N, C-alpha and C positions, 0 to 999 in steps of 0.2 A: 176442362173438366176437372170440378174437386174431388178430394176421395170419399166426401158425406155425399155426393147427390146421389138424390134418389134412397136414401140410404137412412134420414134420420127426421122426426117427424117435432122435435124440442127442438129449437137452437143449445135449449142449458145442455143438452146432449154434449153438446161440443165448446161452450165455452160460453162465457157471458158474464154478468153483474147479479150479486144477489145482495142485500140490504138486512139487516139485522142489528139485534141492542144484544149487550151482553147483560147479562144477571148474575153474576157473581162477584166478586173480591173486591178491588179496588177500585176496576173499571166497571161494576154495575152499574147500567141507565147509558152508559154511550153507548152513541151509533156507530155502526161500523159497516162497511164493503167490502166482501168480496169477492175479487177480479180474476177469472178463471182467460187465460190467452187460448187455452186449445194445443198450446202449444209445448206444456211443462212448466209455463213459469205462471203461478199463482200467487197474490199478494193480497193483503188485507188493507183496505186505508181508513183509517179512523176519523169518522168524519166530524166529530165533536171534538177532537185534536189537529185543527188547520188542517186537516184533511191530509196531516203527513201518515205515510206508510208505515204498518209495525210489521207484522210478519210478511216474509217473500220466502218463495221454496222454488227451484226450478228440478222438476221429480222430485224423487226424494232426498237432495239434497238444502238444507235452510244456507239461503243469502244471507241473512242479516243478523249483526249481536243482539241481542235483548238483555237487558239487566236485570236485575233479580225485582226492580221496582215493579216490571210489568206497566199493563196499560193504567192509567187513573184516570180519574173526574177531571176534569181542564180546571184548571185552580189562576183561574185570571189574577188574583193579588197577589200571585207569586213571583214578584217582581221585584223582591230586594234581596241583596248580598247576595247567599250562592241556593236562595230555595228552589231557584229549577231545578238543579240535583233532584233535590226529592222527587219531582214528577217526570224525573228522564231515564223514560223506560227503554232507551237505546230502541232499537228499529229500523227498519232501512233508513229512512228520511224523518228527521227531527229539522223542521224550519226555524232558522233562527235571525230574528231582525224583528220587526221591520226598519226600528230607528238605530236600535243600539246592536251589535256582535263583538262579545269579548267579555272578559269577569266583570269583579261589581266594578262601580267608580258611583263617584258624585264631585260633583263640581258646580260653578256659581250657574248651567243650566241645569241641574235637578241630578236626582239622585238613579243609577240606574244599575240594576240584577244581570247577573247571565246571561248574554244573548235572547236578551230583550222578553216581551211577553207574547208573540202570536201562537207560539205553540201551545199557549194555554187557553187558547181561545173555540170555539166554535163556532163551525161553517156554517152557513145557513146556504143549501143544499139549492140549489138551482133550477137542475136536468137530469135525468140518468138515461144515454142513447145506447140499448142494448143493441146488440149485430140482427141480423135477419138472412143469414146464407142462405134461405129460399131464395131471394131476389137480389142475392150478390152482394147486401150489405156487410161489411166482415169489422166496420170499427167500431167501438163500444166507447162511452166517455163518461167521467162525470163531472159534475163542473157545480160550485159553490161559492159562496164569499166570506171572506174573513174580515174583521173591522176591527182592528185597534183605535181606539179613539177615546177621548175625555173630552167636557167641554169645556172651553177656552184653552183647548191645547192641541195636541198636532191628532189630525184625525185623518189614519191613512185605511185603506180600503185591500183588501188580495182579492182580485176574483182570481180561483184554478180553478183550473182543467186538465184533468190526466185521462188519458187516453193509451186503448192498447188497440192490434187487432190480432181476430182468428187466425192461428195458422203460422204467428210471428212474436219468437218470446221477447219482447221488448216493450217498453213504459215510456211514455212521454209526458212533460210536464209541460204548460205555457201556464205563465203565472203574469198577471198585467198587477200591477203595485198603482195608484193612485192616490195623489194626496186630496181628501175631499174639504180639508179646509179651508180657512180665506188666507192663511199665512204658510210662508213656504216653511218647508219641515226639516230633519236631518232622516237619513232614508241609511241604512247598512241592511244587507241581508248575504245569507250564509246556506248553503244546503249544506246538513249536517246529513251524508249518509254516512250508516256505519254497517261496517262486515265484521262477518264470522265467521266460525267454524262449521261444517266444514270445507267453506269455499275459500277462507282464511286459516293457514294450518303452515306448518314448519316447512318451506321452502316456498309458500306461496310467491310470486313474484307481483311487485309493486309497481305499475307501470305509470310514467310519466316523463315529460320530458320539460323542460325550465331552467334556469338560475333559482336558485332554494337561498332560505338563511334561517337557522334554526330560533326559535322562537328566545326572548331574552330573558334569562333566569331559569329559576330549575335546574333540571337533569335532560332540557333539551338537547344540549350538543352529544351528551353521551351517546345518544342514538344519530343524531343528525352533525355529521363531521366528515371531513375530508378522509378515506380512507379507511371509512364502515360501509359495509353494504347493506346499507339501510333501507335496498329495496327490497329484500329478500325477507320473509319474514322467519325472526328466530322461533326457538322455545321460548317458556313465559319465561319473564328474566325476574329474581328477588327484589332489586330494585324497581320496579314498577306495581308493586304490594302496595295496597293503600293509594296514594293519591297521586302514585308515577307515573308518569306520560309524558309523553317527545310530542315537542310540533313545528310541523315545517312550514313557513310562509314560503310560497311557490308561485314564479313570475312566469306564468305556465306558457309554452309554446303551442303559437297555433300553426296549421297549414296554412297552405297558398288563399284558402280562402277562408281565412279567421276561423274557424273550426277548432277548438282543444278537444283531445282523448286523451282519458286517464283512464285505467284499469285497474283487473287482478288476473292473475292466470296461475292456475292450479292442475302442473302437468299430470298428479298422483289422478285427479278425476277427469282427467281432458277437458277443463270447465274454464271458461275463461269471462268476465264482464267489462263493456267497454262503456265509456259515460261521458255522452260527450255533448256538447254546450259553446257559446259563442264567444270567444275572445271579448267583442266587446262590450258585450254585456256583461261578463264576470269576468274577469281580468287575470281573479285572483284563483290561487288553488291554494287548500290547507291540508297536509298530508297529518293525521293523528294517530298516533300509534301509544297506544299502552297493551302490555304485555303483561298484564298480572294474572294470576294464576286465578282459573274461573271468570277472568274478566280481562278476555284476550279479543284485542278489537283493534282495527285500524278503520280510520275514518280516510272516504275522499270525498273532498267539501271544497265543491265550486264556491265565490265570492266574490263578490263588490269589492272588498278593501281587504287591504291584512290581517291576522286578529289582533288588531292592536286596542279596538275598541274606540268607541265616539270622541271621548275626551285628545284622544292623541290625534284620531286621524283629523279632528278638527285644527290642534296644533299646527299639523304638518300640511293645513290646506290641502286634503285627500278629503273628505267629507262633502258626499252629495247631499245637495238638498232638493227637493220635491218643490216647487212652485205651487200655488194653488190651481185644481184641476189639472193639474201635469198627472199624466202617464209614463210607465217607465215597463216594458215587457220580458220577460224572460224565458228563454225555450231551453228545454234540457232534454237528452233522453238515454235510456242507461238500457244495455241488450246484453243479453246473454249469447254466449258464442261456444259451440263444440265443433264447430268446421276446423278440421285442421289448419287450411289456408289461410282463412278468415283470422285463426289467432295468430298466425305469424305475421301474416300481415301488420297484427296491432305489435306484436311485438319488435317488430323490426319498425316499424314509423315511429309506434310511441314509447318503445323500451331503454 
């Protein structure tokens, strides 16, 4: 028997999915969906931005970093140079790809802006499945399709399903990337999860295991260097003002079943986040650290490739190509942990 048996007439009293449209500011007209798990975790899916996730809260605690940009309308042609930054609102998840991940670049195969086009494309919503606890149905989900396409060029489609279960503080993602065209096309994908205060604070532990290497150039090796505790979040740093940031490419270590886990643990809050994904699907983890004043964020980002861009991946023979009609599937789960034993297990196994 569940705690709510014979006590609730409308399932929305416990949780579920509510859709709406923003009516003010730069996001005016953007479709969103609030999902409430009924277990303290609630989050906002931005349907018009690749079904990415913006706000996310566990009880009173914000989990995501939100940039000053906020939610903006999709800008499908913001795909040159650093245009992507103008619509980078942060949020719990920004999807990067589907054919390029990394900085702006140009070669004989074309010109590509930061992190590709997918996050600036709206989804065609296919289904909303609500929970019905009176009949024992506790799962809820959203499914939609996002198309990154052009005539005489790549035609990639992402079918995304985001789901949760009443009574469990977790989000599940299932993405199916399909080449709808008639020629082989490059494919790169990165899940840009962005975490901020109060989950991320001075002393918060960043949890992952694996061989790592600082990204070339910049100030990356000021953070990611032997002898430095880059797995403990510091106070804001002066050299991270403006565009100061540090990035590491991590060949993440899976468990015996091929499952990778990365996460965060804030001891002061008694709160941890565990992000799980399959090594065979997403063999790399990117850790982005940007400790600027009022821009205080770390990214934990499963990816198909190191953060080197399409050009270098092609040169190194690391670039994935999807054949006509081919589909690749990616599955991830993000879970909030408050149980002391579960948190300790996360730290001991992956810390």
